[in-house]
C-alpha positions, 0 to 999 in steps of 0.5 A: 848845496853840499851836505856833510855825510855824518859817520855811522856809529860804531859799537865803541861809540854806543858803549862810550855814549852810555857811560859818557855822553859828552865824550861820545859827542865830541868823538862824533863831532871830530870824526865828522869834521875829519870825514869832511876835510878828507873826503867831502867838498864841492868838487866830486873830482877832488873827493877821496872816498868815491870809487873812481878816485879813491886811488888816484893821488897825483903829486903836487910838485913844482914845475921842475919837480914834475919835468926834470926827472923824466925830461931825458926819457921824454926827449928821447922817446919824442925824437924816436917817435918823430923819426919812426911813427908817421903820425908823429913825423907828420904832426911835427912837419905840418906845424913846421910847414904852416908856422915857418914855411920857407922862412919868416919874411921881414917887413921893416916898418920903422915908426916914423912919427916916433923918429920924426922923419918923413914918409919918404925917409921912412920908406927908404929906410925900410927897403934899405934895411930889408935889402941888408937883412937879405945880406945878413941872412945868407951868412947868419948860420954859425956853421956856414951850412944853412940859410937863415930861413932854413935855420928858422925851421930847424930851430922850431922843429927842435923846440917841437921835438926836444921842448927847447933849444938855444941860440948864442949870438957869435961874431966871425966874419968870413971871407965875403961876408957883409956881416959878422954876426952869426947864430949858433944853435945849441941842442937841448941835451948840450946844456946841463950842470957842470960835471953832472952835478946835482941841481942847486938853489941857483943852478937847475938843468944847466940854467944859472939864475939868481935867487929871484929866478932870473936866468944869468947864464947857461952851461954848455958842453963842447959836444953832444953828450950822445956823440958817437965818439964818446969822449969826455965832455967839458963845460963853458959857462955862457952869460945870458946878456951883456953888462948893458942888458943886451941879450946874447943867449936866446932860450927858445921854449914855451913856458907853461908854468911860472917856475919852469926852467926847461921846455916840454916836448911837443909830443909829451902828452901823447907819447904813450898813446902814439907808441901804443898806436904804433905797436898796434899798427905793426901787429896788424900789418904783420898779421895782414901779411901772414893772412895774405900767404894763405898759410896751411899747416900739416896735420898728421901723426909724426913718422917714427923715422922723422919725428915732429915738424922742426921748430925755431925761435927768433934767432933760428939756425936756417936748417934745411928742414925748417918749413917757412911761410911763403906766398903760393907755396905748394907742399908735398904731403906724406901719406896719412897727413892732412891739412888745416887752413889758418885764417887770421881774419885779416885785414881787420874790419875794425881797424880803421874805426879804431885808429881814427877814434885814436887819432882824434884824441891825439889831434886834440892834445897836438891842436891839429884837427883830425883832417890835417893830422892825416891830410885827408878831407872827407867832411863837408866843406863847412866842416873842412873849413872849420877844421882849417880855421882852428888849425890856423889860429894855432899856427898863428899863435906859435908864429907870433910866439916864435917871432917874439922869442927869436926873430925879434932878438936876432933882428936886434943884433943885426941892426946893431952891427949894421948901425955900428958899421954904418951900413944902416943909418939910425940916429939915437939907436943906442941912446934911447930904448924908446928910439931903438924900438922905433927903428926895430918895428917890423912885421914878419910874414909866414905861410898864408892860410890854406883856402878851400874856396878862393873865390869866396875868400876874395869876395869876403876880403873885397867886402872887408876892405871896402867896409874898412874892416881889413887893410890890403896889407892884411889881406896880402899877409893872409892870402898871398904873403908879401908886401903891399908896397912891393906889390903895388910897385910890381903891379905898376911895372907890369902894367906899364910893360903891357901898355908898351907892348900894346903901343909897339904892336902894329895895327892890323893891315886893312883887308884888300877888296876881292874881285867879287867886291869890285864887280858888285861896286861896278854894277 
C-alpha cells in the first residue's frame, strides 16, 4: 500500500494557520494533492521526486514523432557500422545466413479438400507449380542481375540495415524468359515526400495514406538521393494496390507501434554502444602496437646549436630531423643524453573481460546469444544448446515474418501470370478469394536448425515420430530441409539402383582345391 507524504508546514503556513485556520487547512490539502499528482504513485519508476528519476523526462511522442526526425542519421550510422565494425557486420550476416540462407524453398501444398480434387491431382499440381516457380525465380529480378534466392537475402539485409525496403511489381518479358513478372527493389532512401515537402495529414515520409491510416501510394525518386552524380531527382507516385485490391507494392518493415509509418534499423538500439565499443577497440589496438615497438625517449638538456627535438602535428611535413617510432630501432645518443623507456602497459589484461560484458548486453538487444554473436562456443554442451535454441526461435520468427510480408505476395504474383498464360491450371483462382487461398497454400523451407549432437537429436526425433508428436516432414524441415515426398522418391530410386547393382554383380567363383587337399582325400 502506498502512503502519501504530507508536505511540511512552512513559516507562511503557520502564520496563516494562526489567523485563518480554515484557509491554512485548505492550502495544506491542495499542496498534498499536488504532491500526490506530481511525485507519488504506485511505481517508483514513475515518480518525479526521487534522485534517480527527477531529471528523467522522456517525451511522449507518437511513433513517427519519435522516429522520423532521426531516421536519416539512424540509417546512415547503421550502414556505417555494418560496413566497418566486425561485430555489427557479423550480427547482420548471422541473421541473413540463418533466416534466409541459400533462399527459401517453395513447398506447394494446395488444399485438395477445399478444391475438391483427388490426392493424385493435388500431387501433380504441386509438382508442376514448384517446377514453374523455379523458372520464375531465374528471371524475377527487375535488373536481371540476381537470382530470386539472392534477391531474398538482399531484401532481408536491407531491412536490417535501413529499417525498411520496398518491392514493386513490374512486368517485362525479356528474350528467353518464361515469365514477365519482375520484382523491383527500392531502397528506403528513395521513398520520400515529393520535392522534400513537409509531412501532412495524409503524406508522411513518402507514404501516402487515407485518413484512416491505410497506405494507398508511395512516392519514389528516379535515383538514390545520395548518388555520386548529384543531379536533380524527380518523383513518381506508385499506388500500393490495383483497383481490385491486388497488391503492387510490398513495404517490408517490422511495425512495432500502431501508427508507425517507416521501419527502424535493426542496430538502432545499440548504435551508440557499438560505436563506443569500436572506438575503444581501436584505441587499445593502437596502444598495443606502440607498446610492441619497445619505444625509448631521449632525456637530456637541449643543445644550444640543435635546440629541442622536432615535433609535428597530424599533418606533418616529413622533415628529415623528425623522429619516428620503429620496431627494433637503435638511436645514437649524444654526450650527456639518457633514455627513458615508455611502457603503455598493453595489451590491457582487462580488455577481454570488459568487451565480453559489453557484447553480452549488445547480444540481448539484438536477440543473438553471446556465443553466436562472436561465433565462439566455450560453455558447456547444455549452455551452448540452450543458446542455439533461443537463437533458432528468433530466426524462425523473422523467417515467418518474411514469408508473410514478401514471399506470399510474390508467390501470388507468379500464380496470377501462370494461370492467365495457361502454364498452370487453377480453376476459380480469380473468382473466389477462398479458392485462391486454397490454390496458394504452401510452406517455405529455410536453413535448418544447428545441431551440436546429431545422434541425440536423431534419437529425439525418432521418439517424437513414434509418439505422433511430429511428422516426418517436420523433422526434415528442422534437420535437413527438403520435401518429404521428394526424399521418399529419391530413397526409392537409390534403393532400386543398389538392388540392381547387387543383381548385376557376378557371384564369386568357387575356389579350386589345392594339391594338398587332393592328397589328403586320397589318403
